[in-house]
N, C-alpha and C positions, 0 to 999 in steps of 0.2 A: 504494500500500500504506500506508494511513493507520496511523500509529503504529508502523511497522516500517521497518527500514533493511536494505537488501541491500548487501553489499560483497564484492568479489573480492579474494583474497589469493593470487596466484601459483598455488598448488596446489589451491585450493578456494574456496568461497564461504561467507559467513555471513549470518545474518539476526538482527537484534536485535528481540525481541518487545516488545509494549507494556509488559510488566512488567519489561523490562530484561535478560532472559536472551539471551545470544548463542548461537545454534545454528550450529555450524560443520560443513560437509559437505565431505569430502575423499576422494580415492581414495588408498589406502595399498597399496603393493606390497612384498612381501618377495621379493627377487630371489635365489632359490636356484637353482643350476644345474639341478638335477633337477626341481624342481617350483615354478615361480614362483606365488605366491599374491597375488591382488589382492582387496581388500575396499573397500567404501564405509564410511567412518567418519562417525559422527554424534556430535558433542560438544556437549552441553548444558551451558553454563558456569554459573557462580555467579549467583545472583539479586542484586538490589540490596542486600540485607542481608548478602550474603556467604555465604549458604547454599550448600553444594557442589552441583554439578550431577552429571551422569552421562554416560556415553558408550556407544556400541554399535558393533560391527563386523559388517557385513552382507555376504553374498555379493551378486552382481549381481541374482540372482533375488529374494532377500529385499528388497533395496532397491527393486526394481520393485513388489513386493507391498506394501511399506509406502507407497510413493508412491500406489498405487491406493487403499489404505485412507484415506490422508490426503485425497485428492481427493474420495472418496465422503463422508467426514465433513464436509468443507468445504461441499459442496453441501447436505448436510442442515442444517448450521448456518445457511446463507444462507436456506434455505426456512423455517426456524423463527424467523427474525428475530434471529439472533445472540444 
């Protein structure tokens, strides 16, 4: 993965992009006795200049859908020469 770094952190993993943003992916669970809720969180950190990032909380189905879209767009980018 040229220009990128993957690292694991106990509960999740993160990737540092070529432009310096760390994208952390974790499973977050709210353990309520009646209705435990689990989400996949995506935290896009600050850029090199300190501009704030953003985050999202996804259901398992939403995370799979996003993964599918990312893979499709990655294939398209490779075909078009990046």
